C-alpha positions as CSV (number, residue, x, y, z in Angstrom):
1,M,0.0,0.0,0.0
2,D,1.3,3.5,-0.9
3,N,2.3,5.7,2.0
4,Y,-0.2,8.4,0.9
5,L,-3.1,6.0,1.0
6,Q,-2.2,5.0,4.6
7,L,-1.9,8.7,5.4
8,Y,-5.2,9.3,3.7
9,R,-6.9,6.7,5.8
10,E,-5.4,8.0,9.0
11,K,-6.4,11.6,8.4
12,Q,-9.7,10.9,6.7
13,I,-9.2,13.6,4.1
14,V,-12.0,16.0,3.1
15,I,-13.1,15.8,-0.6
16,K,-13.3,19.1,-2.5
17,I,-15.5,19.2,-5.6
18,P,-15.3,22.4,-7.6
19,A,-18.4,23.8,-9.3
20,S,-17.1,22.8,-12.7
21,I,-17.4,19.2,-11.7
22,L,-20.6,19.5,-9.6
23,S,-22.6,21.3,-12.3
24,H,-21.3,19.2,-15.2
25,T,-24.2,17.7,-17.2
26,E,-22.2,14.8,-18.7
27,L,-21.2,13.3,-15.3
28,S,-23.3,10.9,-13.2
29,F,-23.4,11.4,-9.4
30,N,-20.9,8.6,-8.8
31,Q,-18.6,10.1,-11.4
32,K,-18.8,13.5,-9.7
33,L,-17.9,12.0,-6.4
34,L,-15.0,10.0,-7.8
35,L,-13.7,12.9,-9.9
36,G,-13.9,15.0,-6.7
37,L,-11.6,12.6,-5.0
38,D,-9.3,12.7,-8.0
39,Y,-9.4,16.5,-7.9
40,T,-8.5,16.5,-4.2
41,F,-5.5,14.2,-4.8
42,S,-4.4,16.2,-7.8
43,K,-3.9,19.2,-5.6
44,K,-1.9,17.1,-3.1
45,L,0.0,14.5,-5.1
46,G,-0.9,15.0,-8.7
47,Y,-2.6,11.6,-9.1
48,N,-4.8,9.0,-7.4
49,S,-3.8,5.3,-7.3
50,I,-6.4,3.9,-4.8
51,S,-7.8,0.6,-6.1
52,N,-11.4,0.2,-7.2
53,K,-11.9,-2.2,-4.2
54,D,-10.6,0.4,-1.7
55,M,-12.6,3.2,-3.3
56,G,-15.6,1.0,-3.1
57,K,-15.1,0.6,0.6
58,L,-14.4,4.3,1.0
59,F,-17.7,5.3,-0.6
60,H,-19.8,2.2,0.1
61,L,-20.2,1.4,-3.6
62,H,-19.6,-1.8,-5.4
63,P,-16.1,-2.0,-7.0
64,N,-17.7,-2.7,-10.4
65,I,-19.5,0.7,-10.1
66,I,-16.1,2.3,-9.4
67,S,-14.5,0.5,-12.3
68,Y,-17.2,1.4,-14.7
69,S,-17.2,5.0,-13.6
70,R,-13.5,5.3,-13.9
71,K,-13.5,3.8,-17.4
72,Q,-16.1,6.3,-18.5
73,L,-14.2,9.2,-17.0
74,V,-11.0,8.1,-18.9
75,R,-13.0,7.4,-22.1
76,N,-14.6,10.9,-21.9
77,G,-11.3,12.7,-21.2
78,F,-11.8,13.7,-17.6
79,L,-9.1,11.4,-16.4
80,T,-5.9,9.9,-17.8
81,K,-4.5,6.6,-16.7
82,E,-0.8,5.5,-16.5
83,G,-0.5,2.1,-14.9
84,K,-2.4,2.4,-11.6
85,K,-2.3,6.2,-11.5
86,Y,-5.3,8.3,-12.4
87,S,-4.7,12.0,-13.1
88,I,-7.4,14.6,-13.7
89,T,-7.4,16.6,-16.9
90,E,-8.7,20.1,-17.5
91,K,-11.8,19.0,-19.4
92,H,-14.1,19.7,-16.4
93,V,-13.3,23.5,-16.6
94,Q,-14.4,23.8,-20.2
95,I,-18.0,24.5,-19.3
96,E,-19.7,27.7,-18.2
97,F,-21.5,27.7,-14.9
98,N,-23.3,30.5,-12.9
99,D,-22.3,29.6,-9.4
100,D,-18.6,29.0,-8.7
101,R,-18.9,27.7,-5.2
102,S,-17.0,24.5,-4.5
103,I,-18.4,21.9,-2.1
104,I,-16.6,20.1,0.6
105,I,-17.6,16.6,1.8
106,P,-16.0,15.3,5.0
107,H,-15.3,11.6,5.7
108,Q,-18.3,11.2,8.0
109,V,-20.6,12.0,5.0
110,Y,-18.9,10.3,2.0
111,N,-18.2,7.2,4.0
112,H,-21.7,6.8,5.4
113,K,-23.2,3.5,4.2
114,K,-26.9,4.5,4.3
115,L,-26.5,7.7,2.2
116,T,-26.8,7.5,-1.6
117,T,-24.2,9.3,-3.7
118,G,-26.7,12.1,-4.6
119,A,-27.4,12.7,-0.9
120,K,-23.7,13.0,-0.2
121,L,-23.3,15.6,-2.9
122,L,-26.4,17.4,-1.7
123,W,-25.0,17.6,1.9
124,G,-22.0,19.3,0.4
125,E,-24.2,21.7,-1.5
126,Y,-26.2,22.6,1.6
127,N,-23.0,22.9,3.7
128,S,-21.4,25.2,1.2
129,M,-23.9,27.9,2.3
130,S,-25.0,26.6,5.8
131,K,-21.6,25.8,7.3
132,G,-23.5,24.3,10.3
133,Y,-25.1,27.5,11.5
134,E,-26.5,29.5,8.6
135,K,-29.8,28.7,6.9
136,Y,-29.8,27.3,3.4
137,F,-33.1,28.2,1.7
138,A,-32.5,28.1,-2.0
139,K,-35.4,26.8,-4.1
140,R,-35.4,23.1,-5.0
141,L,-35.2,24.1,-8.7
142,Y,-32.0,26.0,-8.2
143,T,-30.4,23.2,-6.2
144,A,-31.6,20.6,-8.7
145,K,-30.0,22.6,-11.6
146,R,-26.8,23.0,-9.7
147,L,-26.5,19.2,-9.1
148,N,-28.1,18.3,-12.4
149,A,-30.8,16.3,-10.6
150,S,-34.6,16.3,-10.4
151,E,-36.5,18.3,-7.8
152,E,-38.0,15.1,-6.5
153,S,-34.5,13.7,-5.9
154,I,-33.6,16.8,-4.0
155,T,-36.6,16.2,-1.7
156,N,-35.8,12.5,-1.2
157,W,-32.1,13.2,-0.5
158,T,-32.9,15.9,1.9
159,K,-35.2,13.6,3.8
160,Q,-32.5,10.9,3.8
161,L,-30.0,13.4,5.2
162,F,-32.4,14.4,7.9
163,V,-33.3,10.9,8.9
164,N,-29.6,10.0,9.2
165,N,-28.9,13.1,11.4
166,F,-26.9,15.1,8.9
167,L,-29.2,18.1,9.2
168,I,-29.8,20.0,12.4
169,E,-32.8,21.8,10.9
170,Y,-35.1,20.8,8.1
171,S,-38.3,22.8,8.3
172,H,-40.9,24.2,6.0
173,K,-41.6,27.9,6.5
174,K,-44.9,29.2,5.0
175,G,-45.9,32.8,4.7
176,Y,-48.0,35.1,2.6
177,C,-47.3,34.3,-1.1
178,K,-44.2,32.3,-0.3
179,S,-43.2,28.9,1.0
180,Q,-39.6,27.6,1.5
181,K,-37.7,24.8,3.1
182,V,-34.9,25.8,5.5
183,V,-31.9,23.5,6.0
184,I,-29.0,23.7,8.4
185,T,-26.3,21.0,8.1
186,T,-24.6,19.2,11.0
187,S,-21.1,20.5,11.7
188,F,-18.1,18.2,11.9
189,S,-14.8,19.2,13.5
């Protein structure tokens, strides 16, 4: 095992996913999460050589899903592969997007076995504004466009996050001519 992989497991690194990956319409949710890990490693080491099996354990995904997603990312030009090393390309920055906020996903979220990949990404989106104390109250439509998901998925994932105690507040505020959901994420030290 590489020294950096052992260090990674000990420190439980935080994954950073830039808006250019998060909002990309060509990428599946699993590909966004994997590419986020590759992006994080590219800033530290320049490459990622974690095996499909170890990445499957890390994200609670089957190694075949990891393998398929990585092959698609290489085929579509988002990653290059040299031996066991995967390096991220600049293809993800070639799209235009309105919101340039990156999201950060801690180990407690991306390693949770009951959360779907979409819910993990959504927690990162909520936390990019909430930070554990501010209220996130963007419309479902805005959040759905940012993640390239359906509004129904946003509702389902939000409920999943709330049930698994990743949201401190999840309420519905109604007023004259307006109705909004308010979310505050759980904070991790």
